[in-house]
LUMVEX-109683 format. One record per residue (C-alpha): residue number from 1; residue in three letters; x, y, z. Coordinates in Angstrom, 3 decimals. Example, Ala and Ser with C-alpha at 12.3 -4.5 7.8 and 13.67 -1.06 7.14 Angstrom:
<recs>
i;aa;u;v;w
1;ala;12.300;-4.500;7.800
2;ser;13.670;-1.060;7.140
</recs>
This chain:
<recs>
i;aa;u;v;w
1;met;-33.782;57.925;-13.925
2;lys;-32.596;57.070;-10.420
3;leu;-29.000;57.498;-11.548
4;ile;-29.764;60.893;-13.126
5;arg;-31.512;62.106;-9.956
6;phe;-28.516;61.058;-7.919
7;leu;-26.023;62.796;-10.226
8;ile;-27.863;66.146;-10.056
9;ser;-28.295;65.948;-6.274
10;arg;-25.862;67.526;-3.825
11;glu;-24.599;64.094;-2.818
12;gly;-24.093;63.133;-6.452
13;ile;-22.174;66.301;-7.303
14;ile;-19.868;65.787;-4.315
15;ser;-19.339;62.149;-5.302
16;val;-18.471;62.965;-8.919
17;phe;-16.113;65.656;-7.641
18;cys;-14.342;63.030;-5.510
19;tyr;-14.091;60.664;-8.473
20;ala;-12.654;63.496;-10.560
21;val;-10.062;64.436;-7.909
22;thr;-8.629;60.916;-7.881
23;ala;-8.812;60.487;-11.660
24;leu;-7.470;63.917;-12.614
25;phe;-4.649;64.086;-10.064
26;ser;-3.563;60.561;-10.983
27;phe;-3.518;61.518;-14.668
28;leu;-1.572;64.738;-14.038
29;ser;1.005;62.845;-11.976
30;phe;1.549;60.181;-14.615
31;ala;3.158;60.092;-18.055
32;pro;3.266;62.049;-20.253
33;val;2.229;65.045;-18.086
34;asn;4.605;64.057;-15.249
35;phe;3.675;66.391;-12.381
36;pro;4.459;64.021;-9.484
37;phe;3.493;66.665;-6.912
38;phe;-0.196;65.923;-7.565
39;val;0.162;62.251;-6.634
40;trp;-0.030;63.071;-2.920
41;phe;-3.550;64.423;-3.413
42;ala;-4.847;61.694;-5.735
43;pro;-6.199;59.408;-2.935
44;leu;-8.122;62.235;-1.207
45;gly;-11.268;61.566;-3.245
46;leu;-11.278;57.949;-2.060
47;phe;-10.769;58.990;1.552
48;leu;-13.649;61.477;1.485
49;ile;-16.106;59.042;-0.134
50;glu;-15.236;56.381;2.423
51;lys;-15.680;58.762;5.351
52;arg;-19.077;60.018;4.096
53;asn;-20.333;56.455;3.549
54;arg;-18.544;54.485;6.266
55;gly;-20.272;51.194;6.916
56;glu;-22.799;51.613;4.083
57;trp;-21.510;48.680;2.086
58;lys;-23.852;48.879;-0.891
59;lys;-23.098;52.571;-1.432
60;leu;-19.365;51.935;-1.179
61;ile;-19.593;49.315;-3.936
62;tyr;-21.444;51.723;-6.235
63;his;-18.963;54.490;-5.480
64;gly;-16.096;52.090;-6.189
65;phe;-17.480;51.459;-9.669
66;gly;-17.953;55.209;-10.095
67;phe;-14.241;55.695;-9.431
68;ser;-13.462;52.884;-11.877
69;ile;-15.413;54.344;-14.790
70;leu;-14.285;57.965;-14.389
71;phe;-10.704;56.880;-13.805
72;tyr;-10.777;54.904;-17.066
73;leu;-12.364;57.783;-18.957
74;val;-9.609;60.174;-17.870
75;ser;-6.486;58.030;-17.810
76;phe;-7.224;55.034;-20.048
77;his;-9.557;56.456;-22.690
78;trp;-7.302;54.886;-25.329
79;ile;-8.712;51.459;-24.438
80;tyr;-11.772;52.385;-26.488
81;his;-9.429;53.014;-29.415
82;met;-7.851;49.608;-28.817
83;thr;-11.201;47.788;-28.950
84;thr;-12.193;49.479;-32.228
85;val;-8.828;49.279;-34.025
86;phe;-6.963;46.388;-32.412
87;gly;-10.037;44.279;-31.642
88;gly;-11.989;45.411;-34.712
89;phe;-15.260;45.931;-32.801
90;asp;-17.941;48.363;-33.947
91;trp;-18.655;51.294;-31.610
92;tyr;-21.886;49.788;-30.233
93;leu;-19.831;46.816;-29.013
94;ala;-16.743;48.845;-28.088
95;val;-18.640;51.121;-25.662
96;pro;-20.012;48.320;-23.424
97;ile;-16.642;46.543;-23.620
98;phe;-14.956;49.741;-22.438
99;ile;-17.400;50.243;-19.553
100;gly;-17.299;46.563;-18.655
101;ser;-13.509;46.492;-18.621
102;ala;-13.474;49.676;-16.504
103;ile;-15.556;47.881;-13.885
104;leu;-14.186;44.346;-14.066
105;leu;-10.536;45.377;-14.249
106;asn;-10.737;48.056;-11.550
107;phe;-12.203;46.059;-8.715
108;lys;-9.422;47.538;-6.608
109;phe;-11.524;50.673;-6.067
110;pro;-14.617;49.025;-4.504
111;val;-12.411;46.478;-2.711
112;tyr;-10.337;49.299;-1.240
113;leu;-13.390;51.246;-0.045
114;leu;-14.992;48.171;1.518
115;leu;-11.850;46.964;3.270
116;phe;-10.837;50.395;4.518
117;ser;-14.340;51.093;5.840
118;phe;-14.532;47.672;7.515
119;leu;-11.226;48.153;9.344
120;ala;-11.862;51.810;10.195
121;lys;-15.182;51.010;11.867
122;arg;-13.519;48.535;14.187
123;val;-10.318;50.387;14.994
124;lys;-11.934;53.825;15.486
125;arg;-8.559;55.539;15.615
126;phe;-6.209;57.411;13.285
127;phe;-6.086;55.374;10.038
128;pro;-2.849;55.867;7.999
129;val;-1.729;52.242;8.422
130;ile;-5.209;50.990;7.560
131;ala;-5.318;53.203;4.463
132;ser;-1.901;51.857;3.470
133;val;-2.584;48.157;3.921
134;ser;-6.038;48.405;2.312
135;ile;-4.659;49.686;-0.998
136;leu;-1.977;47.002;-0.868
137;val;-4.578;44.247;-0.515
138;ala;-6.798;45.820;-3.180
139;glu;-3.975;46.044;-5.729
140;phe;-2.611;42.597;-4.922
141;phe;-5.771;40.539;-5.163
142;thr;-7.893;42.103;-7.892
143;pro;-7.642;41.222;-11.618
144;gln;-6.040;43.625;-14.099
145;val;-5.170;43.320;-17.789
146;phe;-2.979;46.421;-17.777
147;pro;-1.429;46.275;-14.286
148;trp;-1.533;49.889;-13.128
149;tyr;-0.744;50.770;-9.536
150;phe;-0.625;54.034;-7.608
151;gly;3.008;53.158;-6.927
152;asn;3.804;53.660;-10.621
153;ile;2.838;57.306;-10.207
154;val;4.974;57.694;-7.083
155;ala;7.884;56.312;-9.118
156;glu;7.846;59.461;-11.233
157;asn;9.920;60.822;-8.326
158;gln;13.424;59.614;-9.172
159;ile;14.528;59.120;-5.549
160;leu;11.397;57.339;-4.346
161;ala;11.448;55.120;-7.446
162;gln;14.629;53.411;-6.233
163;asn;12.646;51.696;-3.467
164;ala;11.157;49.477;-6.186
165;glu;14.338;47.411;-5.920
166;tyr;12.894;46.087;-2.634
167;ala;9.151;46.664;-2.726
168;ser;8.213;47.119;-6.415
169;ser;5.254;49.373;-7.163
170;tyr;3.143;47.751;-4.433
171;gly;5.331;49.137;-1.667
172;leu;5.245;52.590;-3.235
173;ser;1.419;52.431;-3.304
174;ala;1.355;51.617;0.410
175;phe;3.757;54.496;1.112
176;leu;1.612;56.939;-0.886
177;phe;-1.606;56.122;0.982
178;phe;0.146;56.280;4.353
179;val;1.431;59.805;3.680
180;ser;-1.655;60.985;1.818
181;tyr;-3.936;60.072;4.689
182;tyr;-2.024;62.499;6.895
183;leu;-2.767;65.229;4.351
184;phe;-6.432;64.234;4.374
185;tyr;-6.518;64.318;8.173
186;leu;-5.044;67.825;8.194
187;arg;-7.209;69.133;5.359
188;lys;-9.175;71.496;7.650
189;pro;-7.362;74.439;9.314
190;lys;-9.190;73.856;12.604
191;thr;-7.818;70.309;12.722
192;phe;-4.277;71.614;12.338
193;phe;-4.720;74.150;15.125
194;arg;-6.332;71.523;17.360
195;ile;-3.292;69.300;16.902
196;leu;-0.990;72.213;17.599
197;thr;-2.964;72.927;20.788
198;his;-2.556;69.304;21.847
199;phe;1.165;69.549;21.281
200;leu;1.367;72.631;23.494
201;ser;-0.849;71.035;26.108
202;lys;0.520;70.297;29.539
203;his;-1.104;66.869;29.514
204;lys;1.687;64.373;28.839
205;arg;-0.707;61.709;27.551
206;ile;-1.969;64.010;24.803
207;gln;1.584;65.049;23.942
208;lys;2.668;61.426;23.666
209;gln;-0.197;60.626;21.291
210;phe;0.735;63.568;19.103
211;leu;4.431;62.742;19.136
212;phe;3.773;59.079;18.383
213;gly;1.644;59.921;15.352
214;gly;4.121;62.508;14.087
215;phe;7.060;60.175;14.692
216;gly;5.410;57.487;12.533
217;leu;5.079;59.868;9.604
218;val;8.637;61.159;9.945
219;leu;9.993;57.614;10.238
220;val;8.254;56.459;7.054
221;leu;9.349;59.560;5.120
222;val;12.952;59.157;6.255
223;leu;12.884;55.441;5.470
224;phe;11.643;55.820;1.881
225;phe;13.464;59.002;0.939
226;gly;16.632;57.964;2.793
227;asn;16.740;54.482;1.297
228;gly;15.906;55.884;-2.136
229;tyr;18.737;58.391;-1.919
230;tyr;21.178;55.708;-0.714
231;leu;20.253;53.366;-3.587
232;tyr;20.421;56.192;-6.108
233;gln;23.962;57.056;-5.015
234;lys;25.001;53.407;-4.808
235;trp;23.883;52.509;-8.331
236;ser;25.037;55.811;-9.817
237;asn;28.576;54.872;-8.856
238;val;28.513;51.323;-10.225
239;lys;30.945;50.921;-13.112
240;pro;29.597;48.911;-16.065
241;lys;31.547;45.848;-17.092
242;ala;30.928;46.569;-20.787
243;glu;29.016;48.749;-23.229
244;arg;26.970;47.593;-26.199
245;asp;26.169;49.857;-29.113
246;val;22.476;49.326;-29.897
247;leu;20.405;50.722;-32.769
248;ile;16.599;50.822;-32.688
249;val;14.871;51.038;-36.061
250;gln;11.310;52.401;-35.869
251;pro;9.796;51.654;-39.314
252;asn;6.151;52.733;-38.766
253;ala;4.844;49.560;-40.400
254;pro;1.171;49.439;-41.438
255;leu;-1.369;47.807;-39.148
256;glu;-3.792;46.626;-41.793
257;phe;-5.055;47.309;-45.299
258;arg;-8.792;47.745;-44.789
259;asp;-8.535;51.304;-46.137
260;gly;-7.922;50.034;-49.686
261;arg;-4.122;50.329;-49.892
262;asn;-2.239;47.804;-51.986
263;pro;-0.708;45.319;-49.506
264;ala;2.138;44.225;-51.802
265;glu;3.158;47.822;-52.520
266;glu;2.976;48.844;-48.857
267;ile;5.117;45.904;-47.757
268;arg;7.699;46.603;-50.481
269;asn;7.866;50.227;-49.346
270;leu;8.278;49.073;-45.761
271;met;11.155;46.708;-46.571
272;thr;12.884;49.390;-48.657
273;arg;12.463;51.815;-45.750
274;ile;13.964;49.419;-43.188
275;asp;16.900;48.709;-45.494
276;ala;17.577;52.400;-46.148
277;met;17.245;53.448;-42.472
278;thr;19.670;50.750;-41.356
279;glu;22.162;51.456;-44.115
280;ser;22.131;55.209;-43.474
281;glu;22.878;54.728;-39.782
282;leu;25.439;51.907;-40.011
283;lys;27.420;52.527;-43.190
284;lys;30.094;54.463;-41.289
285;ser;29.847;53.012;-37.808
286;pro;28.619;49.477;-36.995
287;val;26.754;48.426;-33.848
288;asp;26.548;45.333;-31.653
289;leu;22.797;44.896;-32.011
290;val;19.987;46.161;-34.231
291;val;16.480;45.908;-32.752
292;leu;13.307;45.995;-34.831
293;pro;9.945;46.360;-33.032
294;glu;6.931;44.135;-32.686
295;ser;5.223;43.870;-36.080
296;gly;8.118;45.740;-37.679
297;val;7.491;43.414;-40.630
298;pro;3.915;42.243;-40.019
299;phe;2.147;39.106;-41.232
300;phe;5.284;37.032;-42.053
301;thr;8.001;34.773;-40.642
302;thr;11.609;33.895;-41.477
303;his;11.195;30.407;-40.009
304;asp;11.164;28.069;-42.997
305;thr;9.233;24.928;-41.989
306;glu;6.542;22.729;-43.472
307;val;4.006;24.283;-41.106
308;thr;4.901;27.917;-41.879
309;arg;4.823;27.216;-45.606
310;tyr;1.454;25.506;-45.246
311;ser;0.184;28.524;-43.281
312;arg;1.583;30.862;-45.967
313;ile;3.431;33.020;-43.471
314;tyr;6.982;32.131;-44.530
315;trp;8.382;34.739;-46.910
316;his;11.860;34.147;-48.290
317;gln;12.417;37.846;-49.019
318;phe;11.858;38.692;-45.359
319;glu;14.521;36.177;-44.346
320;ser;16.815;37.415;-47.116
321;leu;16.587;41.041;-45.945
322;met;17.288;40.148;-42.305
323;ala;20.306;38.146;-43.493
324;ile;21.480;41.101;-45.596
325;leu;21.197;43.500;-42.636
326;ser;23.240;41.249;-40.380
327;leu;25.841;40.243;-42.993
328;arg;26.283;43.649;-44.585
329;his;27.136;45.215;-41.234
330;gly;28.389;42.129;-39.386
331;thr;25.948;42.610;-36.517
332;asn;23.207;40.882;-34.552
333;val;19.642;41.647;-35.652
334;phe;16.710;41.054;-33.304
335;tyr;13.313;41.233;-34.997
336;asn;9.685;40.217;-34.516
337;glu;7.741;37.758;-36.671
338;leu;4.928;35.242;-36.721
339;asp;5.748;31.605;-36.070
340;ala;3.783;28.373;-36.152
341;asp;3.911;24.725;-35.194
342;leu;1.469;21.840;-34.734
343;val;-0.512;20.958;-31.631
344;pro;0.704;17.750;-29.919
345;thr;-2.497;15.924;-30.909
346;ala;-1.955;16.509;-34.662
347;leu;-1.867;13.348;-36.763
348;pro;1.599;12.542;-38.185
349;gly;2.118;13.070;-41.891
350;arg;-0.743;15.491;-42.426
351;ile;-1.449;19.147;-41.614
352;ser;-4.848;20.721;-41.127
353;arg;-5.553;24.335;-40.218
354;arg;-7.131;23.433;-36.895
355;asp;-3.876;21.712;-35.868
356;val;-1.726;24.820;-36.420
357;arg;-0.696;27.012;-33.475
358;met;0.407;30.596;-34.181
359;tyr;2.868;32.542;-32.047
360;asn;3.921;36.146;-31.614
361;ser;7.655;35.550;-31.821
362;ser;10.947;37.434;-31.784
363;val;14.201;35.942;-33.046
364;leu;17.881;36.823;-33.277
365;met;19.966;36.561;-36.435
366;asn;23.700;36.399;-35.754
367;pro;26.420;38.400;-37.608
368;asn;26.696;35.555;-40.135
369;gly;23.062;35.928;-41.156
370;glu;22.062;32.706;-39.406
371;arg;18.819;32.368;-37.486
372;arg;19.389;31.623;-33.826
373;lys;17.269;31.525;-30.662
374;ser;13.687;32.779;-30.694
375;tyr;11.232;33.763;-27.977
376;gln;7.478;33.211;-28.236
377;lys;5.317;35.670;-26.326
378;val;3.965;34.048;-23.166
379;phe;1.618;36.680;-21.723
380;leu;-0.969;37.305;-24.450
381;leu;-3.165;40.404;-24.704
382;ile;-6.890;39.761;-24.295
383;phe;-9.163;41.009;-27.140
384;gly;-6.086;41.503;-29.319
385;glu;-4.207;38.198;-29.424
386;tyr;-6.894;35.933;-28.013
387;met;-10.507;35.909;-26.852
388;pro;-11.558;34.478;-23.485
389;phe;-14.365;32.481;-25.153
390;glu;-14.380;30.743;-28.517
391;trp;-17.699;32.274;-29.618
392;met;-16.295;35.795;-29.250
393;tyr;-13.986;35.386;-32.268
394;ala;-17.042;35.761;-34.509
395;leu;-17.504;39.302;-33.151
396;ser;-14.077;40.488;-34.260
397;gly;-12.280;39.314;-37.363
398;gln;-9.249;41.402;-36.387
399;thr;-8.456;39.525;-33.174
400;gly;-5.666;36.968;-33.493
401;gln;-5.790;33.399;-32.244
402;phe;-2.323;33.042;-30.793
403;ala;-0.942;30.380;-28.501
404;pro;1.272;31.365;-25.558
405;gly;4.914;30.385;-25.606
406;thr;6.389;28.212;-22.879
407;ser;10.081;29.132;-22.729
408;leu;11.466;31.847;-20.461
409;asp;15.059;31.627;-21.668
410;leu;17.353;34.565;-22.315
411;ile;18.469;35.368;-25.872
412;pro;22.215;34.944;-26.571
413;tyr;23.913;37.462;-28.857
414;tyr;27.313;37.274;-30.502
415;glu;30.484;39.206;-31.116
416;pro;30.018;41.424;-34.186
417;arg;32.376;41.437;-37.125
418;lys;35.178;43.927;-36.526
419;thr;35.969;44.599;-40.177
420;ala;33.969;46.075;-43.019
421;ser;32.468;43.795;-45.641
422;ser;34.949;42.576;-48.272
423;gln;32.332;42.881;-50.996
424;lys;32.709;45.829;-53.353
425;lys;28.956;45.961;-53.820
426;asp;26.723;45.326;-50.859
427;leu;23.342;43.718;-51.296
428;arg;20.153;45.736;-50.840
429;trp;16.452;44.979;-50.582
430;glu;16.060;44.984;-54.374
431;asp;18.454;42.038;-54.624
432;thr;16.091;39.803;-52.632
433;met;13.837;39.656;-55.693
434;leu;16.369;37.275;-57.259
435;met;18.447;36.045;-54.322
436;gly;17.113;33.742;-51.638
437;pro;18.543;33.432;-48.097
438;val;21.022;30.718;-49.119
439;ser;22.378;32.851;-51.979
440;val;22.693;35.866;-49.683
441;arg;24.781;33.896;-47.204
442;glu;26.937;32.491;-49.992
443;tyr;27.507;36.006;-51.360
444;tyr;28.956;37.082;-48.009
445;ser;30.677;33.762;-47.246
446;lys;34.153;35.375;-47.227
447;asp;33.043;37.666;-44.397
448;lys;31.929;34.839;-42.142
449;val;33.333;35.094;-38.585
450;glu;33.624;32.647;-35.721
451;glu;30.433;32.582;-33.682
452;lys;31.385;33.788;-30.206
453;gln;28.680;34.529;-27.651
454;ile;29.369;37.742;-25.716
455;gly;26.214;37.978;-23.625
456;thr;22.462;37.521;-23.289
457;phe;19.480;39.792;-22.993
458;leu;15.986;39.326;-21.591
459;pro;13.304;39.465;-24.342
460;leu;9.837;40.889;-23.657
461;ile;7.050;41.509;-26.155
462;cys;4.546;44.311;-25.681
463;tyr;2.760;44.375;-22.301
464;glu;4.899;41.636;-20.779
465;val;7.232;44.379;-19.568
466;ile;4.623;45.838;-17.182
467;ile;4.065;42.587;-15.251
468;ser;6.788;42.482;-12.617
469;glu;5.855;39.039;-11.245
470;phe;6.115;37.581;-14.752
471;val;9.452;39.181;-15.671
472;arg;11.225;37.885;-12.571
473;lys;10.446;34.306;-13.675
474;phe;13.219;34.544;-16.289
475;gln;16.358;32.759;-15.130
476;gly;19.963;33.887;-15.507
477;asp;21.730;37.224;-15.492
478;pro;20.941;39.235;-18.656
479;asp;23.113;42.089;-19.863
480;phe;20.001;44.195;-20.431
481;ile;16.272;43.954;-21.208
482;val;14.802;44.340;-24.706
483;asn;11.116;45.239;-24.975
484;val;9.649;45.240;-28.493
485;thr;6.125;46.592;-28.918
486;asn;3.630;47.959;-31.410
487;asp;1.752;50.888;-29.853
488;lys;0.414;52.052;-33.199
489;trp;-2.898;50.378;-32.364
490;tyr;-3.588;53.250;-29.963
491;gly;-2.949;56.114;-32.358
492;asn;-1.513;59.431;-31.247
493;ser;-2.507;58.950;-27.608
494;val;-0.864;58.913;-24.191
495;glu;-0.893;55.092;-24.198
496;thr;2.649;54.716;-25.489
497;tyr;4.060;56.929;-22.706
498;gln;1.990;55.170;-20.044
499;his;3.047;51.775;-21.391
500;his;6.709;52.712;-21.071
501;thr;6.313;54.263;-17.624
502;leu;4.550;51.163;-16.294
503;gly;7.460;49.032;-17.540
504;arg;10.207;51.417;-16.482
505;leu;10.332;49.973;-12.950
506;arg;11.704;46.695;-14.333
507;ala;14.989;48.543;-14.897
508;ile;15.154;49.325;-11.166
509;glu;13.943;45.903;-9.992
510;phe;16.581;44.182;-12.151
511;arg;19.178;47.014;-12.184
512;lys;19.474;46.511;-15.924
513;trp;19.032;48.879;-18.852
514;ile;15.889;48.604;-20.987
515;val;15.941;48.923;-24.769
516;arg;12.382;49.824;-25.823
517;ser;11.776;49.398;-29.549
518;thr;8.379;50.500;-30.899
519;asn;6.854;50.398;-34.354
520;ser;5.675;54.004;-34.432
521;gly;6.883;55.665;-31.203
522;thr;7.914;56.104;-28.507
523;ser;11.262;54.252;-28.590
524;val;13.678;55.057;-25.781
525;phe;16.612;53.772;-23.719
526;thr;16.226;53.561;-19.920
527;asp;19.137;53.022;-17.549
528;his;19.337;50.927;-14.381
529;leu;18.187;53.893;-12.275
530;gly;14.981;54.191;-14.262
531;arg;16.138;57.343;-16.081
532;asn;15.257;57.828;-19.738
533;ile;18.599;58.526;-21.416
534;asp;18.777;62.160;-22.580
535;asn;14.954;62.072;-22.279
536;asp;15.218;61.139;-25.955
537;phe;11.900;59.673;-27.138
538;thr;11.228;59.043;-30.804
539;pro;8.142;60.883;-32.111
540;ile;4.765;59.139;-32.424
541;glu;3.457;57.832;-35.750
542;ser;6.702;58.391;-37.625
543;thr;9.784;56.592;-38.873
544;ala;12.897;57.122;-36.760
545;val;16.141;55.600;-35.576
546;ile;17.675;56.003;-32.148
547;arg;21.093;54.766;-31.081
548;lys;22.768;54.642;-27.668
549;lys;25.531;52.829;-25.826
550;val;23.864;50.448;-23.380
551;gln;25.812;49.772;-20.198
552;val;26.099;46.187;-18.993
553;ile;25.719;46.456;-15.216
554;pro;27.596;43.772;-13.228
555;gly;25.341;40.870;-12.353
556;glu;23.698;41.117;-8.983
557;met;20.511;39.401;-7.868
558;thr;18.516;42.263;-6.415
559;phe;16.181;41.796;-3.469
560;tyr;13.125;41.877;-5.723
561;arg;14.507;39.263;-8.112
562;leu;15.313;36.976;-5.196
563;tyr;12.268;37.456;-3.011
564;gly;9.626;39.146;-5.149
565;asn;6.843;40.745;-3.116
566;leu;8.000;39.315;0.216
567;leu;8.031;42.702;1.986
568;ser;4.485;43.450;0.892
569;tyr;3.286;40.056;2.136
570;leu;5.047;40.608;5.456
571;tyr;3.482;44.034;5.832
572;met;-0.012;42.728;5.124
573;gly;0.563;39.773;7.450
574;ile;1.875;41.838;10.363
575;val;-0.882;44.447;10.111
576;gly;-3.441;41.646;9.820
577;leu;-2.181;39.982;13.012
578;val;-2.105;43.270;14.923
579;phe;-5.654;44.030;13.836
580;phe;-6.812;40.522;14.804
581;phe;-5.471;40.787;18.355
582;tyr;-6.659;44.392;18.660
583;ala;-10.181;43.466;17.575
584;lys;-10.206;40.418;19.858
585;arg;-9.079;42.473;22.855
586;asn;-11.700;45.149;22.286
587;ser;-14.590;42.872;21.375
</recs>
């Protein structure tokens, strides 16, 4: 009742309006709406709430959670869909999970309000630097499952996005709040005219204060827009050292069979579809690499081991089809699968289910149809691939129990065959009914070529692409980045566009192209400037193929790859020291 009385009061209506300003303007600025103009007004709701409640710490905490919940409802409503479909929870469990995640994973809002109010009370001066450093601290040191930062919205501006090469999304968040606070300060006409009067004043001290404040804004604008424009021109003129022809196959594989469909029939249809889509696209013109998405062929593996056979996930027809695709067209095929091994404590000579570890894995098959290097997903998705507590698995039978991988190696790929197959009749999916992987390779044995590595790429599965600190842990100089994902869990929602936009900055941080392969949309190619090539997205919840020539940008360790978030740490450290000495002097 107390909450209802507050919401219908004047104070409550103003508060909800402030929440809505931040939530709605952030949503309108972000994918797929993409109106970056609104981003400059998104923080105004936070500024107004802080000013009206400065120093009232308990109220600021409540308001912070209010921002969290409304922000989630507007921008991340698809998380509810994820908990019901991906996690398999009933609605009466999904609703509290959604609200709980909105609060627990958006601590940045109450942290920001508390920190900004604390500093503002002590400085008692114009606050753009305080607003800037407060959001930086709040985004840096609060937990998030889906790392979303205000800087990702700023990056919708193509010029400003280039600054991510030095400061990632954190620096763009700090820039946004610095500029936006000026807009908040000038929100009233009388304030603008008062400043203008000060400028025209004959008092030099007042003029200096005005000029100093205005100079700071102009300097920051020139720095970010100027550096962004310089980097945009610099990288636009870089000549690639090679081009790789890459085909993405989007098969729209089924998620599950709880609706009564026949699993065997659905999987056969899927394999026939993948075979036909690949053949139609490559029969006249081969490629260097074919990329299938996460869960493109769900539930199975091509890794033939005692453990995978015991776990009943090895399927010889899956391996046979991948071998056919690579051998028929003489190309590399990168695909997703399950994989399994035993825990180190397993007793030798015997296998029990509790000793088996499952992995979300992607693997490359070379142009000779031979399985090569694989990558096991390291950064697992909570409530989908694992539960934080063992007892929670009983609440959701849909949630997987995966183990994280340990390797952060690049995936080598090989020179494709330059000639067409010598076989008069190529193999198709139907032939796997009678021919195993060994027979398939023997059938194409005359077409075998020398294995010659021509490059490497950086493999990422699903949400790994949105975690900048994780991606920079990979060693070596990849030719490009490959992100395979299955966004079908979120239905026909904005999630797939937001997922891509959050990961798009990795192209700028690394100055490498990104090949994004999805199960049911949206697949797309992004260049080293963060531009989506031809703005060509595959449609959602459909089968599709998309093919582009990916440029291999000459290897260069960018500032972000070398030093990570160094600039953000320096900024927080310098402002912290200045504040410390300022507070000590005025105490």
